[in-house]
C-alpha positions in Angstrom: 0.0 0.0 0.0 1.1 3.6 -0.5 1.3 4.1 3.3 3.5 1.0 3.8 0.8 -1.2 5.1 1.2 -4.8 4.2 -1.9 -7.0 3.7 -1.4 -10.8 3.7 -3.8 -13.5 2.6 -3.7 -17.3 2.2 -5.1 -16.9 -1.4 -5.3 -14.2 -4.0 -8.3 -13.7 -6.3 -7.4 -11.4 -9.2 -9.2 -10.4 -12.4 -5.9 -9.2 -13.9 -5.0 -12.7 -15.2 -2.6 -15.2 -13.8 0.5 -14.0 -15.6 0.0 -10.4 -14.7 -0.9 -11.1 -11.2 2.1 -13.4 -10.6 4.7 -11.3 -12.4 3.6 -7.8 -11.8 1.3 -7.6 -8.7 2.7 -10.2 -6.3 6.0 -9.1 -4.7 8.9 -11.2 -5.8 9.7 -12.4 -2.3 6.1 -13.7 -2.0 6.0 -15.6 -5.2 5.9 -19.4 -5.1 7.6 -21.2 -8.0 4.9 -23.5 -9.3 6.1 -23.6 -12.8 2.9 -21.8 -13.9 4.6 -18.6 -15.0 7.0 -20.6 -17.3 4.2 -22.7 -18.6 2.0 -19.6 -19.3 4.9 -17.8 -21.0 5.4 -20.8 -23.3 1.8 -20.6 -24.5 1.8 -16.9 -25.2 -0.8 -14.2 -24.9 -4.4 -14.9 -25.5 -7.5 -12.7 -25.8 -10.2 -12.5 -23.1 -13.7 -13.0 -24.3 -17.2 -13.7 -22.9 -20.0 -15.5 -24.7 -23.7 -15.0 -23.9 -26.4 -17.3 -25.1 -29.8 -15.7 -24.8 -33.2 -17.3 -25.6 -36.3 -15.3 -26.0 -39.8 -16.9 -26.0 -41.8 -14.5 -28.3 -43.1 -14.4 -31.8 -41.9 -11.8 -34.2 -45.1 -9.8 -33.6 -44.7 -9.9 -29.8 -41.1 -8.8 -29.9 -41.7 -5.9 -32.3 
């Protein structure tokens, strides 16, 4: 934290992605070498996406 406060937790939930979280957000001294970073780097970057399947029960006339 900006004020020097340190927050510790047994687990981290991050929406930044595994590679970004482990290489840029977790302090180096707190990182655990699980091989995940090396494996992720070998795969390369990927795009984030979301799919939504939506079903509507209506006729053309009802939905107009």
